[in-house]
C-alpha positions as CSV (number, residue, x, y, z in Angstrom):
1,M,0.0,0.2,0.1
2,R,1.2,3.3,-1.1
3,L,0.1,6.3,1.4
4,A,0.9,9.7,0.3
5,V,-0.2,12.9,2.1
6,V,0.7,16.1,0.7
7,F,0.2,19.8,1.9
8,V,0.5,22.6,-0.3
9,W,1.5,26.0,0.9
10,L,0.9,29.0,-1.0
11,L,3.6,30.9,-0.9
12,G,3.9,34.1,-3.4
13,G,1.5,32.6,-5.8
14,C,3.7,29.2,-6.3
15,G,2.7,25.9,-4.7
16,E,5.4,24.2,-2.5
17,E,5.2,20.5,-1.6
18,Q,5.7,19.6,1.7
19,T,5.9,15.8,2.6
20,V,4.8,14.5,6.1
21,E,5.5,10.9,7.6
22,G,4.0,8.2,5.3
23,Y,4.5,9.9,1.9
24,E,6.4,6.7,1.0
25,S,5.2,3.7,2.4
26,W,8.2,2.4,4.0
27,E,8.5,5.6,6.3
28,C,6.1,4.1,8.4
29,Y,8.4,1.2,9.7
30,D,11.7,2.4,9.1
31,G,12.1,3.9,12.8
32,V,12.9,7.2,11.6
33,D,11.3,10.4,11.9
34,N,11.2,11.5,8.4
35,D,9.4,14.5,8.6
36,G,11.1,16.1,11.5
37,N,8.2,16.8,14.1
38,G,9.2,14.6,16.7
39,L,7.0,11.2,15.8
40,A,8.4,8.5,14.1
41,D,6.3,5.5,12.0
42,C,3.1,4.5,13.9
43,Q,3.2,7.6,16.3
44,D,3.0,9.8,13.4
45,Y,-0.9,10.7,12.4
46,G,0.6,10.7,8.7
47,C,1.1,6.7,9.0
48,S,-2.4,6.4,11.1
49,A,-4.0,4.6,7.6
50,A,-0.9,2.7,6.8
51,V,-0.8,-1.1,7.0
52,P,1.6,-1.7,9.5
53,C,-0.4,0.8,12.0
54,M,-4.0,-0.3,11.2
55,K,-5.5,-2.2,14.0
56,V,-7.8,-5.5,13.5
57,P,-11.2,-4.6,13.9
58,E,-13.7,-6.1,16.5
59,A,-15.5,-8.9,15.0
60,E,-18.6,-8.7,13.6
61,M,-21.4,-11.4,12.8
62,T,-24.1,-11.3,10.3
63,G,-26.3,-14.7,10.7
64,W,-23.8,-17.3,10.8
65,T,-21.6,-16.0,8.3
66,H,-18.6,-13.9,10.0
67,E,-17.9,-10.7,7.9
68,T,-15.3,-9.6,10.5
69,G,-15.7,-11.7,13.8
70,L,-18.5,-11.9,16.1
71,T,-21.3,-9.6,17.3
72,G,-25.1,-10.1,17.5
73,G,-27.1,-12.5,19.2
74,W,-24.0,-14.9,19.8
75,G,-22.2,-12.7,22.2
76,T,-19.3,-10.1,21.4
77,D,-15.7,-11.2,21.4
78,E,-12.5,-8.8,20.6
79,A,-10.4,-10.8,18.1
80,G,-7.2,-12.2,20.1
81,V,-5.7,-15.4,21.2
82,T,-8.1,-18.0,23.0
83,G,-7.0,-20.1,26.2
84,A,-6.6,-23.0,23.9
85,A,-3.1,-21.5,23.1
86,G,-2.0,-20.8,26.7
87,T,-2.5,-17.4,28.4
88,D,1.0,-16.0,29.1
89,E,1.6,-13.0,27.1
90,T,5.3,-12.6,27.3
91,D,6.9,-16.4,27.9
92,S,6.5,-19.2,25.8
93,D,4.1,-22.0,26.6
94,P,5.8,-25.6,26.4
95,G,2.4,-26.3,24.2
96,T,2.7,-24.0,21.8
97,G,6.1,-25.1,20.0
98,G,8.0,-22.0,21.3
99,T,5.7,-19.1,19.9
100,T,4.4,-16.5,22.5
101,A,1.0,-15.2,22.8
102,S,2.0,-12.1,20.8
103,E,3.4,-13.7,18.1
104,R,0.3,-16.3,17.8
105,P,-2.2,-15.6,14.9
106,A,-5.4,-15.2,15.9
107,L,-9.2,-15.8,14.3
108,T,-11.1,-12.5,13.1
109,Q,-13.3,-14.0,10.4
110,A,-15.2,-17.3,9.9
111,D,-17.5,-18.0,7.1
112,V,-19.5,-21.0,5.7
113,A,-21.7,-20.5,2.7
114,C,-22.8,-22.0,-0.6
115,E,-21.8,-20.6,-4.1
116,G,-24.5,-21.6,-6.3
117,D,-26.2,-25.3,-5.5
118,H,-23.1,-27.2,-5.9
119,S,-20.0,-25.8,-3.9
120,W,-19.6,-25.0,0.0
121,V,-16.9,-22.4,0.7
122,L,-15.2,-22.4,4.2
123,T,-13.1,-19.5,4.5
124,A,-11.2,-17.9,7.6
125,Q,-9.3,-14.4,8.3
126,T,-6.5,-14.2,10.7
127,A,-4.4,-11.4,12.3
128,G,-1.0,-13.0,11.9
129,L,0.7,-16.0,9.7
130,T,-0.8,-19.7,10.3
131,S,0.4,-22.6,9.1
132,G,-3.5,-23.5,8.4
133,G,-6.2,-24.5,9.6
134,I,-9.3,-27.1,10.3
135,V,-12.9,-26.8,10.4
136,N,-15.1,-29.5,11.8
137,M,-18.9,-29.4,10.8
138,W,-21.6,-31.3,12.5
139,E,-25.4,-31.8,11.7
140,T,-26.3,-31.4,15.2
141,K,-30.2,-31.0,14.7
142,G,-31.6,-33.7,12.5
143,E,-33.0,-37.1,12.6
144,F,-29.9,-38.9,11.1
145,G,-26.8,-36.6,11.8
146,W,-23.4,-36.1,10.2
147,D,-20.2,-34.7,11.0
148,E,-17.0,-34.1,8.6
149,E,-13.6,-32.6,9.0
150,H,-11.9,-30.5,6.7
151,T,-8.4,-28.5,6.3
152,I,-8.5,-25.0,5.2
153,A,-5.2,-23.4,3.5
154,D,-3.5,-20.1,2.9
155,V,-5.0,-18.7,-0.1
156,Y,-3.6,-15.0,0.7
157,T,-0.9,-13.5,2.7
158,S,-1.3,-9.6,2.9
159,P,1.9,-7.4,3.0
160,F,4.2,-7.6,6.0
161,G,2.2,-11.0,7.2
162,L,-0.3,-9.2,9.0
163,T,-3.4,-10.6,7.8
164,Q,-3.9,-14.4,5.9
165,D,-6.9,-15.5,4.3
166,L,-7.6,-19.5,4.4
167,E,-10.1,-21.2,2.2
168,R,-11.4,-24.7,1.4
169,R,-14.1,-25.3,-1.3
170,L,-16.0,-28.8,-1.4
171,E,-18.6,-30.4,-4.0
172,S,-21.8,-30.3,-2.1
173,G,-24.1,-33.3,-1.5
174,A,-21.8,-36.5,-2.1
175,P,-23.2,-39.6,-1.0
176,W,-22.0,-40.5,2.7
177,E,-20.0,-43.6,1.1
178,S,-18.3,-41.4,-1.2
179,F,-17.4,-38.5,1.3
180,A,-13.7,-37.4,0.6
181,P,-12.4,-34.9,3.0
182,D,-11.2,-31.7,1.7
183,L,-13.0,-33.1,-1.8
184,N,-16.3,-33.0,-1.0
185,T,-19.5,-33.0,1.5
186,V,-22.4,-35.1,2.3
187,F,-24.0,-31.8,3.2
188,N,-26.6,-29.9,0.7
189,C,-26.6,-26.2,-0.2
190,G,-29.9,-25.1,0.1
191,I,-30.4,-27.4,2.8
192,H,-28.0,-27.2,5.5
193,D,-26.4,-23.9,4.5
194,D,-30.1,-22.3,4.9
195,G,-31.4,-24.2,8.1
196,D,-30.9,-24.3,11.7
197,V,-29.3,-27.5,11.9
198,M,-25.3,-27.0,11.5
199,T,-22.6,-26.4,14.2
200,Y,-18.7,-25.7,13.1
201,M,-15.8,-25.2,14.8
202,F,-12.6,-23.6,13.4
203,R,-9.0,-23.8,14.4
204,V,-6.1,-22.2,13.2
205,Y,-2.6,-23.2,13.8
206,D,0.8,-20.9,14.2
207,T,3.6,-21.4,12.1
208,A,5.2,-24.0,14.6
209,G,1.8,-26.2,14.3
210,A,0.7,-25.4,17.7
211,L,-3.2,-24.6,18.1
212,A,-3.2,-20.7,18.0
213,D,-7.0,-19.9,18.2
214,C,-10.3,-21.6,18.0
215,W,-13.9,-20.8,17.5
216,L,-17.0,-23.0,18.1
217,F,-20.7,-21.9,17.0
218,S,-23.8,-22.9,15.8
219,T,-26.7,-22.2,14.0
220,H,-29.3,-23.2,16.6
221,P,-28.7,-23.0,20.5
222,E,-28.4,-26.7,21.5
223,G,-25.7,-27.3,19.0
224,V,-22.7,-26.0,21.0
225,D,-24.1,-28.1,23.8
226,E,-24.1,-31.4,22.2
227,V,-20.7,-31.2,20.7
228,L,-19.2,-29.9,24.2
229,S,-20.9,-33.1,26.1
230,G,-19.9,-35.5,23.4
231,E,-23.4,-36.0,21.9
232,A,-23.4,-34.8,18.4
233,P,-22.5,-37.1,15.5
234,S,-19.2,-38.6,15.2
235,N,-19.2,-40.5,11.9
236,N,-15.5,-39.3,11.2
237,P,-12.4,-39.1,13.7
238,M,-12.0,-35.7,14.7
239,T,-8.0,-34.4,15.2
240,D,-7.2,-34.0,18.3
241,P,-10.6,-33.4,20.2
242,G,-9.1,-32.1,23.5
243,D,-8.7,-28.8,21.6
244,L,-12.5,-28.3,22.2
245,E,-11.8,-27.3,26.0
246,G,-10.2,-24.5,25.3
247,C,-12.3,-23.3,22.4
248,Q,-14.0,-19.8,22.1
249,V,-17.5,-20.2,22.1
250,L,-19.7,-17.9,20.3
């Protein structure tokens, strides 16, 4: 991103260009007071809109598609690191592979949607770099019940690694005997995506492969309780079920 801030002073009828911090994008992370006003980088108002100085917004939810995180009927949560990754803000947690709390990525968005009638799209966005993620899907309100687990992988990393987009696309409506993780889903577009029968868990991992953040949410009130109590469908094995203990319930 190139941020240009220019002041024009009219002196004797002539325009004189006076630059401020952030005229060149690198001026906002070079540690130098480029305009001589006593403020450098993100401390200077000229860099307030630069990528290195932008803050991750609080999460907001619309329905069960997370646009920038979580708000609304399922509670409010600030984007951050959940207890599953440890609570030490400065020291390494033995279970995190050596990353500190400040280095761990945090979920800021989690979306589940259908494109047309034949394609499920699972997406997530994080603040910080990950090694990928896992999405678990349960039909927790239905006569038969079904569950699946899929991975989500990096499709876009922003400059400086401040944010990362993760995604997985699945063919909808596969017969259960043909189910293949990361390729298709038994769940049907137009039925499961529109109804109030589904529960989801999004997990992301830091660059060392340790759990960094986890969200658990449902389209109906009983779904989360069914998953946490072990009453949800378990047709397919779940990776590291102990992660549920530290998952943020939304």
